C-alpha positions in Angstrom: 431.6 34.4 301.5 430.9 32.3 297.8 427.5 30.7 297.5 427.9 26.8 295.8 427.9 23.3 297.2 430.4 22.2 299.4 431.6 19.1 301.2 432.1 19.8 305.5 432.8 17.5 308.0 430.9 17.7 311.4 430.9 15.5 314.7 428.1 15.5 316.8 427.0 12.1 319.3 423.4 11.2 319.0 421.6 7.9 320.7 421.1 4.9 318.6 418.3 2.7 320.0 419.7 -0.7 318.3 417.1 -3.6 318.3 418.9 -5.1 321.2 418.5 -2.0 323.4 414.9 -1.9 322.5 414.5 -5.2 323.6 415.6 -4.8 326.7 414.0 -2.2 327.7 411.3 -3.9 326.7 411.6 -6.8 328.6 412.1 -4.4 332.0 408.1 -3.1 331.6 406.8 -7.0 331.3 405.5 -8.4 334.4 406.6 -12.3 334.7 403.5 -13.9 333.3 403.8 -11.2 330.3 407.6 -12.4 329.8 406.7 -15.9 330.3 404.5 -15.4 326.6 407.5 -13.3 324.9 409.7 -15.9 325.5 408.0 -18.4 324.3 407.5 -16.3 321.3 411.3 -16.0 320.7 411.8 -20.0 321.3 409.2 -20.8 318.4 411.0 -18.2 316.5 415.2 -19.2 317.4 416.0 -23.2 317.5 418.7 -22.4 319.5 416.6 -21.8 322.6 415.3 -24.2 324.8 413.4 -24.2 328.2 413.9 -26.4 331.0 417.1 -28.9 331.3 419.3 -30.1 328.4 420.5 -33.5 328.1 423.1 -35.0 330.5 425.6 -34.4 327.5 425.0 -31.4 326.7 425.3 -30.4 330.8 428.7 -31.4 330.7 430.0 -29.8 327.8 431.9 -27.5 330.0 435.0 -29.8 330.5 433.3 -31.3 333.6 433.6 -27.6 335.8 431.6 -28.9 338.8 428.2 -25.6 338.4 427.3 -23.7 341.4 424.3 -25.1 343.3 420.7 -22.9 342.7 421.2 -20.6 345.9 425.1 -20.5 346.2 425.4 -16.6 345.4 424.0 -14.2 347.3 422.4 -10.9 346.3 425.5 -8.4 347.4 427.7 -10.3 345.0 425.1 -10.1 342.2 424.5 -6.6 342.9 427.9 -5.6 343.3 429.0 -7.8 340.5 428.3 -4.8 337.7 426.5 -4.8 334.7 425.5 -8.3 333.1 427.5 -7.7 329.9 430.8 -7.7 331.9 430.3 -11.2 333.1 431.1 -14.5 332.2 428.3 -16.1 328.5 425.0 -16.2 330.1 424.0 -18.9 327.7 425.5 -22.0 329.6 423.6 -24.4 332.0 425.5 -23.1 334.9 424.1 -19.5 334.9 420.9 -20.8 333.9 420.6 -22.6 337.2 421.8 -19.9 338.7 418.2 -17.9 338.2 415.9 -21.0 338.5 415.9 -22.6 342.1 412.6 -22.7 343.8 413.3 -21.2 347.3 416.0 -20.2 349.6 414.8 -23.5 351.5 416.0 -25.3 348.3 419.1 -26.3 350.7 419.4 -26.1 354.8 422.4 -23.5 354.6 421.2 -21.4 352.0 419.5 -18.9 353.8 422.6 -17.6 355.5 424.5 -17.0 352.4 421.6 -15.3 350.4 421.0 -11.9 353.1 421.7 -8.7 350.7 420.0 -5.5 352.1 420.1 -6.7 355.3 419.3 -9.5 353.3 418.3 -9.3 349.7 418.1 -12.9 347.8 419.5 -13.7 344.4 416.9 -12.6 341.9 415.7 -16.2 340.7 415.4 -17.8 344.0 411.7 -18.1 343.7 409.0 -18.1 346.5 409.5 -17.8 350.5 410.3 -20.8 351.6 408.8 -24.5 350.6 408.0 -25.5 346.9 407.4 -22.8 345.0 403.2 -21.7 344.8 401.6 -23.4 342.1 399.4 -20.8 340.9 397.9 -22.3 337.6 395.8 -24.4 340.5 394.5 -21.0 341.6 392.9 -20.1 338.5 389.3 -21.5 339.0 387.6 -22.3 336.4 383.5 -22.0 336.8 380.6 -22.2 334.8 379.3 -18.8 333.3 375.9 -17.8 333.9 374.5 -18.1 330.5 375.7 -21.8 330.4 374.0 -21.9 333.8 370.8 -20.7 333.0 370.9 -22.5 329.8 371.0 -26.3 331.3 368.1 -24.9 333.5 366.0 -23.4 330.2 367.0 -26.5 328.7 364.8 -28.3 331.0 361.8 -26.7 330.7 361.3 -25.4 327.4 361.8 -26.7 323.7 361.2 -25.8 320.4 360.6 -21.9 319.4 360.4 -21.1 323.3 364.1 -22.4 324.0 365.2 -20.2 321.0 364.0 -17.3 322.5 365.2 -18.1 325.9 368.4 -18.5 324.6 368.4 -14.8 323.0 367.4 -13.6 326.3 370.1 -15.1 328.3 372.7 -14.1 325.8 371.6 -9.8 326.8 371.8 -11.1 330.2 375.1 -9.5 331.8 377.2 -11.0 334.5 375.4 -9.3 337.3 372.3 -10.9 336.3 370.3 -8.1 334.7 368.7 -8.0 331.0 370.3 -5.1 328.8 368.2 -5.4 325.6 365.2 -4.3 324.6 362.2 -6.5 324.6 360.3 -5.2 321.6 363.5 -4.8 319.4 364.3 -8.6 320.3 361.0 -9.9 319.2 361.2 -7.5 315.7 365.0 -8.8 315.5 363.4 -12.8 316.3 360.3 -12.2 313.8 358.2 -13.2 317.0 355.4 -11.6 318.6 356.4 -9.3 321.8 353.9 -11.3 324.2 355.8 -14.0 323.3 358.8 -13.0 324.3 357.5 -11.4 327.3 356.2 -14.9 328.1 359.5 -16.8 327.9 361.5 -14.0 330.3 359.1 -14.5 332.9 360.2 -18.3 332.3 364.0 -17.1 332.6 363.4 -15.1 335.5 362.0 -18.3 337.4 365.1 -19.7 337.0 368.3 -19.7 339.7 369.6 -17.8 341.0 366.6 -15.3 342.0 366.4 -12.3 340.4 368.6 -13.1 337.2 366.6 -11.3 334.3 365.5 -8.4 336.3 365.5 -5.1 333.8 366.7 -2.7 336.4 367.2 -2.8 340.2 363.5 -2.8 341.6 362.1 -5.3 339.7 365.7 -7.7 340.7 364.5 -7.1 344.1 360.6 -7.4 343.2 361.1 -11.2 342.4 363.3 -12.2 345.1 360.8 -11.0 347.4 357.9 -12.7 345.3 360.3 -15.8 346.0 360.3 -14.9 349.8 356.5 -14.8 349.7 357.1 -11.1 350.9 356.1 -9.2 348.0 352.6 -7.4 349.8 351.3 -4.5 349.0 353.7 -2.5 351.2 356.6 -3.9 349.8 355.8 -3.0 346.7 355.6 0.5 347.6 358.8 0.7 349.6 360.6 -1.1 346.3 359.0 1.1 343.6 360.3 4.2 346.3 364.0 3.2 346.5 365.1 6.8 345.5 363.4 7.7 348.6 364.6 5.2 350.7 368.5 6.1 349.4 367.7 9.5 350.6 366.9 8.1 354.5 363.7 9.7 354.2 361.4 7.2 356.6 358.8 9.7 357.7 357.7 10.0 353.9 358.3 6.5 353.4 356.0 5.4 356.4 353.2 7.5 354.8 353.9 5.8 351.0 353.6 2.3 352.6 351.1 3.0 355.4 353.0 1.0 357.5 353.9 2.3 361.7 358.3 2.4 362.1 358.5 -1.4 363.2 356.8 -2.9 360.0 359.2 0.1 357.7 362.5 -1.2 359.8 361.4 -5.3 358.8 361.0 -4.4 355.1 364.2 -2.2 354.8 365.7 -5.4 356.7 364.2 -7.8 354.1 366.0 -5.7 351.6 369.2 -6.0 352.9 369.1 -9.2 352.8 368.2 -9.6 348.8 371.2 -9.4 346.3 371.3 -6.6 344.1 373.3 -8.7 341.8 372.4 -12.1 341.6 374.4 -13.0 338.7 377.9 -12.7 340.3 376.8 -15.7 342.3 377.4 -18.2 339.2 380.9 -18.1 337.6 381.6 -15.1 335.3 384.3 -16.9 333.9 387.8 -18.1 335.1 389.1 -15.8 338.2 392.5 -14.7 337.3 394.7 -14.3 340.5 397.0 -12.0 341.0 400.4 -13.4 340.3 403.1 -11.3 342.3 406.6 -11.0 340.8 408.6 -10.2 344.0 408.6 -12.1 347.3 409.5 -10.2 350.5 409.9 -11.5 354.0 411.7 -10.8 357.1 413.7 -13.5 358.3 416.2 -12.8 362.0 415.6 -9.1 361.4 416.7 -9.1 358.0 415.0 -8.8 354.5 414.9 -11.4 352.2 413.8 -10.0 348.5 413.1 -12.6 346.1 412.0 -12.7 342.0 409.0 -15.2 341.6 410.9 -18.0 339.4 408.1 -20.0 339.5 406.3 -17.9 336.4 409.6 -17.3 334.1 410.6 -20.5 332.6 414.5 -21.6 332.2 415.8 -19.8 329.1 418.8 -22.0 327.7 421.3 -22.2 324.4 421.5 -25.4 323.2 424.8 -25.2 321.9 425.1 -28.9 320.9 422.3 -28.7 318.8 424.3 -25.2 317.5 427.6 -27.0 317.1 425.0 -30.5 314.7 423.8 -27.2 312.7 427.1 -25.1 312.1 428.9 -28.4 311.2 425.8 -29.3 308.5 425.7 -25.3 307.1 426.7 -25.6 303.0 426.3 -22.2 302.4 427.3 -18.7 303.9 423.7 -17.5 304.3 422.8 -20.7 306.5 426.0 -19.9 308.7 425.2 -16.1 308.9 421.6 -17.1 310.0 422.9 -19.6 312.4 425.4 -16.8 314.1 422.7 -14.5 313.8 420.2 -17.2 316.1 423.3 -18.0 318.4 423.5 -14.1 319.0 420.0 -13.3 319.9 420.0 -16.3 322.1 422.6 -14.9 324.0 421.5 -11.3 324.1 418.0 -12.5 324.9 419.7 -14.6 328.2 421.7 -11.6 328.8 418.8 -9.5 329.0 416.8 -11.1 331.2 420.0 -11.3 333.6 420.0 -7.9 333.4 416.1 -7.5 333.7 416.3 -9.6 336.8 419.3 -7.9 338.7 417.2 -4.2 337.8 413.9 -5.6 339.2 415.5 -6.9 342.8 417.9 -3.8 342.9 414.6 -1.3 342.6 413.0 -3.7 344.7 415.7 -3.3 347.6 415.6 0.3 347.5 412.1 0.4 347.8 411.8 -1.8 351.1 415.0 0.4 352.6 412.8 3.6 351.9 409.6 2.1 352.9 410.7 -0.4 356.0 408.4 1.5 358.4 405.5 0.2 356.1 406.7 -3.3 355.8 406.9 -3.4 359.9 404.0 -1.0 360.8 401.6 -0.6 358.3 400.2 2.1 355.7 400.0 4.2 358.4 404.1 4.8 358.4 404.0 4.9 354.5 406.4 7.6 353.4 406.1 10.2 350.4 408.4 8.7 347.7 409.0 9.7 344.0 410.6 7.5 341.1 413.4 10.2 341.2 414.2 9.3 344.5 414.7 5.7 343.9 416.1 6.4 340.5 419.2 9.0 342.3 419.7 6.5 345.2 420.5 3.0 342.6 422.2 5.1 340.3 419.6 4.5 337.2 417.3 6.6 335.2 414.1 8.0 336.4 412.2 6.1 333.4 414.1 2.5 333.9 412.6 2.9 337.5 409.3 3.5 336.3 409.6 0.6 333.8 410.5 -1.8 336.4 407.6 -1.1 338.9 404.9 -1.2 336.0 402.4 -4.2 336.1 404.4 -5.7 338.5 403.2 -6.7 342.5 405.4 -7.4 345.6 404.2 -10.0 347.8 404.6 -9.5 351.5 403.3 -10.4 354.9 400.8 -7.4 354.5 399.7 -8.6 351.5 399.6 -7.9 347.6 400.6 -4.4 346.2 401.5 -3.2 342.9 405.0 -1.4 343.0 403.2 2.0 341.6 401.7 2.0 345.3 405.0 2.5 347.1 405.3 6.0 345.2 402.8 8.2 346.7 402.6 12.0 347.0 403.5 13.8 350.4 401.1 15.9 353.0 402.8 18.6 354.5 403.4 17.9 358.8 401.5 20.8 360.7 404.3 20.5 363.5 407.4 21.3 360.9 408.1 17.2 360.6 408.9 14.9 358.1 405.8 15.1 355.5 403.4 12.3 355.4 402.3 10.0 352.5 398.8 10.5 351.2 398.2 6.5 351.7 399.1 6.9 354.9 396.6 10.1 355.1 394.0 8.3 353.6 394.4 5.3 356.7 394.0 7.8 358.8 390.8 9.5 357.5 388.8 6.0 357.1 390.1 5.1 361.0 388.4 8.3 362.0 385.4 7.7 360.3 385.1 3.7 360.9 385.3 4.7 364.8 383.3 8.1 364.7 380.2 8.0 366.7 376.9 7.5 365.1 375.6 10.5 367.2 378.1 12.7 366.4 379.3 12.0 362.9 382.7 14.1 361.6 381.9 16.7 359.1 385.2 17.3 356.8 385.8 20.3 358.6 386.2 18.2 362.0 388.4 15.8 360.2 390.6 18.3 359.2 390.8 19.5 363.0 391.4 15.8 364.1 394.1 15.2 361.6 396.0 18.4 362.1 396.0 17.4 366.1 397.8 14.2 364.4 400.3 16.5 362.5 399.0 16.4 359.6 398.4 19.6 357.5 395.3 19.4 355.2 392.9 21.2 353.8 389.3 20.4 353.4 389.0 20.0 349.8 392.0 17.8 349.9 389.9 15.6 353.0 386.9 15.5 351.1 389.1 14.4 347.7 390.5 11.5 349.6 387.2 10.7 351.6 385.5 10.4 348.2 388.4 8.1 346.6 387.6 5.6 350.0 384.5 5.4 348.8 382.9 6.9 352.2 379.7 9.3 352.1 379.5 12.7 353.1 379.0 13.7 356.8 375.1 13.9 355.8 374.7 10.2 354.1 376.9 8.7 357.2 374.2 10.2 359.1 371.1 8.8 357.6 372.8 5.6 356.9 373.9 5.2 360.6 370.3 6.0 361.6 368.8 3.6 359.4 371.2 0.8 360.6 370.5 1.7 364.4 366.4 1.6 363.6 367.2 -1.7 361.9 369.3 -2.9 364.7 
C-alpha cells in the first residue's frame, strides 16, 4: 500500500445544534417569570416582535376571516395535532390569542370543550376560574430592618454618635444579630472602643427588643431586661442554655438555686422570647412562589392549565414588516429584515411548542400521581423521569428541562414539579413499591402521635412501618427522620418532658 496523500469520501451522521434548536432547549428550562424576562430582551432586539394586541387594522389582515375565540380548542386537539412546525404559521393574531385567555371561565360554555386527560385544558388557558390572579399584588414591599433602626436612631442620636450607630446597624443581619467585632469597628471608624460600646447599648434599646445582640444569650437577656424578669436566677439560666438544651433539669435547679416550679416558670418565660427579633421587620420584598401550572378537578375530571398570567402575548407585527420592507433599498437591509422575521416566527413557534410540551408532561404526571391529588402525600407513587419520558415518547433530558424551576398549584398546595419524582421503598408484602415522600409522611405521623411516656425509637419505627407494608432499614428511617427535622428518641423524650412540666 503506497504511502502518500489522497482524497477519500466518507458518509457520517451527526447532530448539529443550530441556534434555533439551542433557543428551543433553553426555553424549556425557563420558568414563566424567567421566560417573561427572556421575551422582553428579544422584543428589544427585534423590531418586529410586540406584546399585547396590535391595531384593529393589523388584526384584520387575514382577509376578514373570523378568528377562534380563546378557549375554543381543547387540549385533546392540541396534543394530537403534532409538532407545532407542521401547523399554520404561529405569527398571526389568531394563534397568539389561542394562548392568552385568562381562564376557562372566560366563557360559560368553554369548560366542556376544554377537557383533555380526563380533561387537560389548552396550554394558555390561564388560572382556574375567575380572573387570573394578580401575582404582582402579592409582592409586599416592606421597610428593611436597617431603615427601621436608622429611623429610630435618628430620633435619639446626632453627629458622631449617629455616624457610629449607622455603621453598627449596617453590620446587623436580617435576624437582628450584630456580625462585627467592636474593637475592629472602632479602629476602622477612628473612635474609642468605649464610644462604640456606648452606642451599641443605644442601638440595643431600639425596637424590636433584642436587636443588636451578639449571640443568643445576649438577645434573650435583652428581652428579659425589657420584661423586668432579668434577676440573678434568670441570668444564670440564660448563661447555661447548653445545659437547658440537654434537658438536665436537676443540674439547672442547682445552678439557678430555684425549685421545680420556679424553674418551669423561667423556662416558659424564655420560650415566649423571640430568638430572631430582626425577622419581625421587613427583610426586603416578599417573593411569592408563582405557579407555572394550575391543576383542578371538575366533575371528576382533571383540568391542567399553564399560567398565562405571567406570560406576555407575543406577536409579529406584519404591518410594520411591510412598511420596513417597502422602505428597504439595499440588499443588506432586506436580508436583515428577513432575518428578523424568521427569528420572530421561530420564537413564537418555540413558545408554542414549549406550552405543548409542558401540558404533555404535566398531564402524564397527573395521570401517574392521581392518587396523590385525590388522597394526599401518603399515596405518592415512586416515579422517575424515564417513566414519564417513555410514556409521552420524549427524551428523558427534555422531561428534566420541563420540570426544572417550575411549580404546580393544586388543591393540596403548591409543589415543585421535581417533587413528584421520588425513589421507591420496597413493599414488605411484595406489593407495589411506595414513594420515599409517602414513607416520610408516615414517619412524621407516627412521631406526632407518639405517647410522651413511650417515645418511639428508630428500631420501633422500623417495626411499625413494616406493619404498614414498608420494608425499610433503620438507617433509612434515621435519615428520613433527620430530613424532616425531627430529633432522635432521646431528644424528643427530653423535649416532651420539658413541655409536660411547663404545662
